[in-house]
N, C-alpha and C positions, 0 to 999 in steps of 0.2 A: 623377309619384311612383312609380307601378307599374313604369315603365321603369327608374327609378333603383334601385329595390329589386331588380329582376330582374338588373340589371347588377352590383349589389353581391353578390348570391348567386352569380353566375357567377364573380366575382373570388375569393370565399371558397373555392369549389370548386376553382378553378385553383391557388390558393395551397396548399390541402391536398394537391392532386395533386402539385404541385411538391415539397412537403415529403416526400411518399411516395417520390419518385424520387431524392432526395438520396443515400441510402445503397444504393439498389437496384443501380446499376452495380457498385459495389464488391462487394456481396454476390454478384451474378451471377458476377463474375470469380472470387471465391474458391471458389464452389461448382463452377464449371466446371473450374477448374484444380487445386484441392486438395480434391476431394470426399472421397476416402478418408482423407486426413490429418485433415481437420476432423471426420469422423465417428468417428475413433478415440477411445476413452475415455482414451487416453494423452495426447491433444493438450493439454488444459488443464494437465496437470502439466508437460509439456515447455515449454509457453508461459511458465508461471510461473517455473520454474527457470531457463530461459534468460534471461528478463528480469532476474531477480535477479542472476545472475552477470555479465551485461553492465554493469549499473548499479554493482555492487561493483567490478568491474575499473576502470571509469571514475573512481570516487571514490578508489580506492587509488592509481591513477596521480597524481591531483591531490594526495593526501596526501604521496606521496613527492617530488613536485616542489615542494611548497609552501615547504619551508625555504629553497630557493635561488631561488624565483620570487615576488618580492613581489606581483605582479599577482594570484596565486592566494592567497597567505598573508593578504593584507589581508581576505579574506572569511571566514577561519576564526574560529570563535567563541573559540578559544584559540590565537591565533597564536604564542604563546611556548612552547607545549607540542606539539611535533611528534609525528606518528605514525611510528613506526619499525618495522623488521622484527620486533624482539622483541614488539611489540604485535600485529602482523599474523599471525604464525605460529600462536599458540594459538587465535585466533578463526577463522582459516581451517581449522584442524584440527578444531575442534568443528563447524563448518558442514559440512564434508565428511563427518564421522562421522554427523551427523544425517541427511544425505541418503542415505548408504548403509544406515543402520540402520532409518530410518523412511520416508523419501520413496520410495525405490526399491521396497521391499516393498509399500507402499500403492499405488504405481503399477501393479505387477504384478497385485495383487489387483483393482484397478479394471479393468484390461485383461481379466482373466479372467472377471469376474462382472458387470460393468456392460455393458448393451447399447450398441451404437453410438449416437452422438448423432444424433437426427433433424434434418435440415437443411430447414427450411421454404422454399418457393420465394420467399416474400415477405421482404424485409428489414424491420426495424423502422423506423417513422417517426422522423424526427429528434427529435420531441418525446418519444416513448416511449423512445428510446434514452437520452437524457439523464436523463429522469425515472426510468428504471430504475436507472441508475448512482447517481443521487442517493438513491433509495430504499434501495439496498443499503448505501450509505455511512452513511445515518442509522441503519439497523438494526445494522450491524456496529459502528458507533461506540458505540451503547448496550450491546451485548453485551460488547465488550472493555472498556469503562469499568467495568462491574460485575465482570467477571472480574479485571481489573487491581487494582481497589480491594480485592476480597476477598482476593487473594493478597498484598496488603500488610498488611491489617488482621489476618488470621489468621496467627499466627507459624509454625504448622506448615506451611501452604501456602507461605509465603514461603521457609522454610528448604528445604523438600523440592523445590519446583518453580521458584521465581522468582529465588532469590538468585543463581544463576549469571549471570543477565543483568545484575546490578548489581555484578559484580566490576570493572566499568569505570565510573568516575564521569565520564569524558569519552568519550561515545560517538563512534564513527566507523563507516563503512558496514558493516564486517564484524561489528560488535556486533549488527546488526539480527537475525541468526539465531544469535547466541551465547546459546543458551537451551536449556531442557530439552525432551525429546521431548514431554512433556505440553503444554507451551505451543505448540510447533510444531504439534502435532495440533489443538489448539483453534483456532488462528488459521486453519489450512488448512481445517478442517471448516466454520467459519462462512463463509469466503470462497466455499466451494463450495456450501453449502446455501442461503445467503440469496437468490442469484438464482433458485434453484428455488422457494423459498417465495414470492417475489414474481412468479413466472411470467414471468421475463424471457426475451426472445429470446436464443438462444445467442451471437449476436454481442455483445449487451449484457453477457451474463455473462462472456465472455472479456475484454472491454474493462475491466469492473470489476476482474477479477483482476489484470490488468496495472497498472491505476491503483493498486490496493491495494498491490502490491509496490513500485511507485514511491514512494508516499507513505511506506511503512514505511522504506524505504531513505533517503529524503530526511530523515525525522525524525531518523535516527541519523547523518547524514553529517557533522555538525559544521561546516557552512557556512551562511552567511547571505547567499546570492546575491540580487541584486535581483529575479530572475525566479522565486525560490522561491515555492511555493504560498502561504505565509503572508504574503508581500509583495504578492500579487495579490488575495487575498480580503480585502475591507475590514472595518473595525470590529473588528479582532482576533478575528473569528469562527473563525479557523483556528489550529491549534496550531503545527505546524512544528518545525524543528530547534531554535530558541532555547528554546522551552518544554519540549521533550523533553530537551534538554541540562540544563535546570534540574531536571527530574524525576530525573535521575541524580545530581544534586548534593543535592536535597531530595526523597528518595523518597516523601514524603507528599503531593506536589503533582502536578498536571498528569498525570492518568491516562488521559484520552481520546486515541485515536489520530488523530482527524480534527479535529472541531470543538472549540470551547471551552465550549459551553453547559452540558454536564454538570459540568464543573469549576466553573463559576460557580455553578450551582445547588447543587452539593454542598459548596461552600466549600473546594475543593481547588485552586483556580486561583491561580497566581502568575506573575510575569513573570521574565524572564531575570535571573539573578544572576551576578556575576563572582566565581568562586572564586579564592583565592590561587593564584598561579602556582607550581604544585608539580609534582613528577614525576608523569607519567601512571601511573594505577593500572589 
């Protein structure tokens, strides 16, 4: 019995040790080869902006190909309402304007005043890595649900800050950041601060930022791919593009960015609705 208990204890320690080692080689490689880049206060900004524009470029190519490629168009939420260049140019213009007017100055300020990011020698364990990302998602989801709900329920806030985002009742990827500077600042602030509040490893924080950008773009992409997050998470716990598309058609519903529980609890949850096939606004 004692021998079996001792064997089990050794196995548990080995399992934990192996878990510790899963991310360590990756982290060692990054620290050894990109040490100065990772320490720069500009790195999280560059990472987020690059991720966003790569995703938007991919979805925009799909949007332009969809009308003549049935294999793509079949997955669009509104296959009879194509995305055209007259839709793309205004959203791209506002996105570039926001980055030049808000993101770039904020990045410069962060570079000047924020100290370099400390890079600990140890990588996060696999458990703490995923737990940290989940924790940031839960906190961010609650923050943005309240912010979003408030900016719909208070008429002045909606008109002043959030109405621009709802000029399009059929979202596509570039609508993700077709928004006011205040909303862009709020989202960026929480995405940056939440990992600090939860004391996440910097690798966890950066991964959450990338995932947050991915989900935001996926929510607005206008596609219902089988591999989309809402089709992988069971029991309707995840919002996804169909529910956010519905939010743009029924602005009093589906406020949460990630999960569905706050909309269920708040009575603001609804399922995908099919709008009449009309000209894209």
